[in-house]
C-alpha positions as CSV (number, residue, x, y, z in Angstrom):
1,X,10.2,-15.2,19.8
2,X,6.9,-15.3,21.7
3,X,4.0,-16.0,19.3
4,X,0.3,-16.5,20.0
5,X,-0.3,-20.0,21.5
6,X,-1.5,-22.8,19.3
7,X,-4.9,-23.9,20.7
8,X,-4.6,-27.7,20.2
9,X,-2.7,-30.2,22.3
10,X,-1.4,-32.6,19.6
11,X,1.4,-31.1,17.6
12,X,0.4,-29.9,14.2
13,X,3.4,-31.7,12.7
14,X,1.8,-35.0,13.7
15,X,-1.5,-34.1,12.0
16,X,-0.3,-33.2,8.5
17,X,1.8,-35.0,5.9
18,X,5.5,-34.7,5.7
19,X,5.2,-32.7,2.5
20,X,2.7,-30.3,4.0
21,X,4.9,-29.7,7.0
22,X,7.9,-28.9,4.9
23,X,5.7,-26.4,3.0
24,X,4.6,-24.9,6.3
25,X,8.2,-24.4,7.4
26,X,9.2,-22.8,4.2
27,X,6.0,-20.6,4.2
28,X,6.7,-19.5,7.8
29,X,10.3,-18.7,6.7
30,X,9.0,-16.6,3.9
31,X,6.9,-14.5,6.3
32,X,9.9,-14.0,8.5
33,X,12.1,-13.0,5.6
34,X,9.5,-10.5,4.4
35,X,9.7,-8.9,7.9
36,X,13.5,-9.1,7.8
37,X,13.6,-7.1,4.6
38,X,10.9,-4.6,5.6
39,X,8.1,-5.7,3.2
40,X,5.3,-5.7,5.8
41,X,2.3,-3.7,6.9
42,X,1.5,-4.8,10.5
43,X,-1.1,-7.7,10.3
44,X,-2.2,-6.8,6.7
45,X,-1.1,-8.6,3.5
46,X,-0.7,-12.3,2.9
47,X,1.4,-15.0,1.4
48,X,0.0,-18.4,0.5
49,X,1.4,-21.7,-0.6
50,X,-0.4,-24.6,-2.3
51,X,-0.8,-27.7,-0.2
52,X,1.3,-30.4,-1.9
53,X,-0.6,-32.9,-3.9
54,X,-3.8,-30.7,-4.2
55,X,-5.2,-28.3,-6.8
56,X,-7.7,-26.5,-4.6
57,X,-6.1,-26.2,-1.1
58,X,-3.6,-23.7,0.2
59,X,-2.0,-22.4,3.4
60,X,-2.3,-18.8,4.4
61,X,-1.6,-16.7,7.5
62,X,-3.9,-16.2,10.4
63,X,-5.4,-12.6,10.3
64,X,-4.1,-10.9,13.4
65,X,-0.5,-12.1,13.7
66,X,2.5,-10.2,12.6
67,X,4.8,-11.6,10.0
68,X,7.6,-11.9,12.6
69,X,5.3,-14.2,14.7
70,X,4.5,-16.8,12.0
71,X,5.4,-20.4,12.6
72,X,4.8,-23.6,10.6
73,X,2.1,-24.6,13.0
74,X,0.1,-21.3,12.7
75,X,-0.7,-21.6,9.0
76,X,-4.4,-22.1,8.2
77,X,-5.3,-24.6,5.5
78,X,-8.3,-23.5,3.4
79,X,-9.7,-24.4,-0.1
80,X,-10.6,-22.2,-3.0
81,X,-14.3,-22.3,-1.9
82,X,-13.3,-20.6,1.5
83,X,-13.7,-23.7,3.6
84,X,-11.3,-23.8,6.6
85,X,-9.8,-27.3,6.6
86,X,-7.3,-26.9,9.4
87,X,-6.7,-24.1,11.9
88,X,-4.8,-24.5,15.1
89,X,-5.0,-20.8,16.0
90,X,-7.7,-18.5,17.4
91,X,-7.6,-16.4,14.3
92,X,-9.4,-16.4,11.0
93,X,-8.5,-15.6,7.3
94,X,-8.4,-12.1,5.9
95,X,-11.2,-11.9,3.3
96,X,-9.2,-9.9,0.8
97,X,-6.4,-12.5,1.2
98,X,-8.9,-15.2,0.4
99,X,-10.3,-13.4,-2.7
100,X,-6.9,-12.7,-4.2
101,X,-5.2,-16.0,-3.4
102,X,-8.1,-18.3,-4.2
103,X,-8.4,-16.6,-7.6
104,X,-4.8,-17.4,-8.6
105,X,-4.6,-20.8,-7.0
106,X,-7.7,-21.9,-8.8
107,X,-6.6,-20.6,-12.2
108,X,-2.8,-21.2,-12.2
109,X,-1.9,-24.7,-11.3
110,X,1.7,-23.9,-12.2
111,X,1.8,-21.6,-9.3
112,X,2.6,-22.9,-5.8
113,X,3.1,-19.6,-4.0
114,X,1.7,-16.1,-4.1
115,X,2.9,-13.0,-2.3
116,X,1.0,-9.7,-2.0
117,X,2.5,-6.5,-0.4
118,X,1.7,-2.9,0.4
119,X,5.2,-1.5,0.6
120,X,5.7,2.3,0.2
121,X,7.8,1.9,-2.9
122,X,5.4,-0.6,-4.4
123,X,2.4,1.6,-3.7
124,X,4.2,4.6,-5.1
125,X,5.0,2.9,-8.4
126,X,1.5,1.4,-8.6
127,X,0.2,5.0,-8.9
128,X,2.7,5.9,-11.7
129,X,1.2,5.8,-15.2
130,X,4.6,4.8,-16.5
131,X,4.6,1.6,-14.6
132,X,7.9,-0.2,-14.0
133,X,10.7,1.6,-15.9
134,X,13.9,-0.2,-17.1
135,X,16.1,2.2,-15.3
136,X,18.7,-0.4,-14.3
137,X,19.4,-4.1,-14.7
138,X,17.3,-5.1,-11.7
139,X,14.2,-3.4,-13.3
140,X,14.7,-5.1,-16.6
141,X,13.6,-8.4,-15.0
142,X,10.0,-7.0,-15.1
143,X,9.5,-5.7,-18.6
144,X,6.6,-8.1,-19.2
145,X,4.7,-7.3,-16.1
146,X,0.9,-7.3,-15.6
147,X,-1.2,-4.4,-14.3
148,X,-4.7,-4.5,-12.7
149,X,-6.8,-1.4,-12.2
150,X,-8.0,-0.6,-8.7
151,X,-11.5,-1.7,-7.8
152,X,-11.5,-1.0,-4.1
153,X,-10.7,-3.3,-1.3
154,X,-10.6,-6.8,-2.8
155,X,-13.6,-8.2,-1.0
156,X,-15.9,-9.0,-4.0
157,X,-15.7,-12.5,-5.5
158,X,-16.4,-11.2,-9.0
159,X,-13.1,-9.4,-9.1
160,X,-11.3,-12.8,-9.1
161,X,-11.9,-13.4,-12.8
162,X,-10.7,-9.9,-13.8
163,X,-7.6,-10.2,-11.6
164,X,-6.6,-13.6,-13.1
165,X,-7.2,-12.1,-16.6
166,X,-4.9,-9.2,-15.8
167,X,-2.1,-11.5,-14.4
168,X,-2.3,-13.9,-17.4
169,X,0.7,-16.3,-17.4
170,X,3.1,-13.7,-15.9
171,X,5.0,-13.9,-12.6
172,X,4.3,-10.4,-11.4
173,X,1.4,-8.0,-11.2
174,X,1.2,-4.3,-10.2
175,X,-2.2,-3.7,-8.5
176,X,-2.8,-0.1,-9.5
177,X,-3.1,2.3,-6.5
178,X,-2.7,-0.7,-4.3
179,X,0.5,-2.7,-4.2
180,X,2.4,-5.6,-5.7
181,X,1.8,-9.3,-6.3
182,X,4.2,-12.1,-7.4
183,X,3.7,-15.8,-8.0
184,X,6.1,-18.7,-8.5
185,X,6.3,-22.4,-8.8
186,X,7.9,-22.6,-5.4
187,X,8.1,-20.4,-2.2
188,X,11.7,-19.8,-2.9
189,X,11.2,-18.5,-6.4
190,X,8.1,-16.4,-5.4
191,X,10.1,-14.7,-2.6
192,X,12.9,-14.0,-5.0
193,X,10.4,-12.5,-7.5
194,X,9.0,-10.2,-4.8
195,X,12.4,-9.2,-3.5
196,X,13.5,-8.2,-7.0
197,X,10.3,-6.4,-7.8
198,X,10.4,-4.5,-4.6
199,X,14.0,-3.5,-5.3
200,X,13.0,-2.3,-8.8
201,X,10.3,-0.1,-7.2
202,X,12.6,1.3,-4.6
203,X,15.2,2.0,-7.3
204,X,12.6,3.8,-9.5
205,X,11.4,6.0,-6.7
206,X,14.9,6.9,-5.8
207,X,15.9,7.6,-9.4
208,X,12.9,9.8,-10.1
209,X,13.4,11.7,-6.9
210,X,16.7,13.0,-8.1
211,X,15.1,15.4,-10.5
212,X,17.5,14.8,-13.3
213,X,17.2,13.3,-16.7
214,X,17.6,9.5,-16.7
215,X,19.9,7.6,-19.0
216,X,17.7,4.8,-20.5
217,X,19.2,1.8,-22.2
218,X,18.4,0.8,-25.8
219,X,15.4,-1.4,-26.3
220,X,17.4,-4.3,-27.7
221,X,19.6,-4.3,-24.6
222,X,16.6,-4.3,-22.3
223,X,15.1,-7.2,-24.2
224,X,18.4,-9.2,-24.1
225,X,18.8,-8.5,-20.4
226,X,15.2,-9.5,-19.7
227,X,15.5,-12.7,-21.6
228,X,18.6,-13.7,-19.6
229,X,16.6,-13.3,-16.4
230,X,13.7,-15.4,-17.4
231,X,13.1,-18.7,-15.4
232,X,15.3,-21.5,-16.6
233,X,17.3,-19.5,-19.2
234,X,20.4,-19.5,-16.9
235,X,18.9,-20.9,-13.7
236,X,15.7,-20.9,-11.7
237,X,16.3,-17.7,-9.7
238,X,15.5,-18.1,-6.0
239,X,16.5,-21.8,-5.5
240,X,20.2,-21.0,-5.0
241,X,19.4,-18.2,-2.6
242,X,16.9,-20.0,-0.4
243,X,19.1,-22.2,1.7
244,X,21.3,-19.2,2.5
245,X,18.2,-17.2,3.6
246,X,17.1,-20.1,5.8
247,X,20.6,-20.2,7.4
248,X,20.2,-16.4,8.0
249,X,16.9,-17.1,9.9
250,X,18.3,-20.0,11.8
251,X,21.2,-17.9,13.1
252,X,18.9,-15.4,14.6
253,X,15.6,-17.0,15.4
254,X,14.7,-20.6,14.3
255,X,11.3,-20.5,15.9
256,X,9.6,-20.3,12.5
257,X,10.1,-24.0,12.3
258,X,7.9,-24.7,15.3
């Protein structure tokens, strides 16, 4: 994989802590996996991860690189006040990415990772008044999901407060007429949340396109199924899957670790 050159001579790995480097590797892997599973929109969208040991710093992608090009060294470290603290690339930060991610990182210290997408299925469901429907087991994971009305491109800082209010303490948010957002206490769990939410949206679009009456499960079954999928009830979903996903990347292109 040929990625844009890093513009400094000293390796990034030697300039950051061991913990930050590990986060950078996992974050780069997350970008590559989003590309692998088709959850991309060219250079748009963003994934961020909190810098270990901090409350106000996070890593985010350089605006201008494809997800498939992301490496551990290319991530930009910024703070919630938009100060760039470390950047080894020739690119800057997407302003909408800064607005959305800084809002959540500042308000939710239980969150270490945030993913935002503009997938076709996600945007389609974001325009449906019904929201996420419990049409199958996969969808029942997101019964208690947040919704945020569209305010235009997320460039205005005053939207941050309203966005955080909409999200509350939930793990997933549908941005109306816009796309999807998930959060998690780790990169692995956040990716799992987005993968499952995207599948729920794909499933709903497919089911509704069949132009036939849907069989909907009883409310008590939906609640039981949802509870069994909550974090920590059976296990923390995403942690078991993550090493296997990294092995998948390593078999094809391990350059995300650079």
